[in-house]
N, C-alpha and C positions, 0 to 999 in steps of 0.2 A: 821346257826342254828344247834343246837345240835340234833343229831339223837337219837331217842329212842332206847332202848335196845330191838330189835325185836326178837332176837334169843331166848331169855329166856322167859319163861312163868311164871313169878313170880307173886305172889299175896302178899299183905302186910300181916303183922302178924295177923291182925284181920280176914283175910280171905274174905274181901268184894270185892276185885278186883279193888281197886282204881288205882293201877299202870297200869292196862289194860285200864282204862278210860283215863288216862293221855296219854298213848301211842296212843290210838285212836284219841284223840284230836290233838296231834302233827302230826299224819299222815294226818288228815283232813286239817290242816293248810298248810302242805307241798303240798298237792294236789291242794289246792286252789291257792297257790302262783304260782305253775307251770302253771295252767290253765290261770291265769291272765297274766303271762309272755308270754305264747303262743298267747293269744288273742291280746296282745299289739304288738307283732311282726307281726301278720297277718295284723293289721291295719296300720302298718308302725310306728315303734318306732321313726324314724327320724321326721315324721310329728307331732308326739305328743310332742316331746321334743324340736324341733328346733323353734327358734323365727320366726314370720311371715316374709315373704320375703319383703325386701324393694326394691323399684324401683331404677332406676338409677338416676343420678343427675338431668337430664332434667325432669323426671317425678316428682321429688320432687319440683323443681322450678316452674313448671307449675301448680302444685296442689294448690299453694297459690295465684296464679294470676288469679283466676277465675273471669270472668266479673260479676260485681255486677249489680243488676237491677237498672235502673234509678229511682230516686225518683220523685214522682209526684210534680208538681209546688206548689200545696197546702202544701205539706209536707215541701218543701223548704222554702216557705214563713213563715210557722209556726215556723220553725227552726230559721230563721232570727229574727223573733219577740221574740222568747224565749231567744236568745243570746243577741240581741241588745236592747231589750225593757227596761231593768233596766238602761242601760247606757243612753238611750235617755230620759227616765223619769228623771234621775238625772240632765241631762243638761237642760231640760225644767224647772225643779224646780228652779235651780240656775238662769236661765234666767228670770223666773217670779219674783223672789226676786229682781233681778237687775232692772227690769222694774218698779216694785212698788217703789223701792228706788229712781229711776230717776224721776218718777212722783211726789213723795213727795218733792224732792228737787226743781223741777220745780214749783210746787204750792207755795213753800216757797218763791222763787224768785219773782213770780207774786204777791204774797201777799205783800211783802216788797215794790215792785214798786208801787202798788196801794196805800199803806199807805203814801208814799212820795208825791204822786200826789194829793191825796184828802186832802183838808184843814180841819183842826179840826173845827167843828161848834162853839165851845166855845171860840176859840181864836179870838180876834178882827182883822179885816182886815185893812191893811194900806190904807190910802186914797191917791188919786192922782197918783197911780202907774199903773193904768190901771186894777187893780184887780176888780174895780167896774163893769167892762164890762164883766161880766160872762155870759152874754146872748149869746146864740148860734143863729146864723143866720139860718133862715128856708131854707130848700133845694130849689134850683132853679129848675124851670120847664125845662123839656127837650123839645127842639124845634123839630118840625116834619120835618124840612128841607124845609119849604115852601119858 
């Protein structure tokens, strides 16, 4: 920083002493800088400017391996439901569609089988082939073992 002209007692041409004000301001700044520097040295300039101390390798490694608190069973179950729920719902939906399709096909097969077995009432029956005997025998009684 530039040192003011302290030996001379000059005033500017107007006679108002602005040079003295500038010199006083420079002296005040210089004094302030010195006091701040002394205060910084007293507190320890190395502590103010040095980065924080890092631990050794073991301290760094152990810092990241802190034991985590065990999750409660309810939290674990909710986590499983949250993760697997959409997948299970998708599987159940596809299985439901497959079941409905299988039931539909089964009903189609049963319906076709019943149509083949049941004679059409408008169609005449052939005689002498045993088709006249459409009567069903009554159920037999069950013996009591006497």
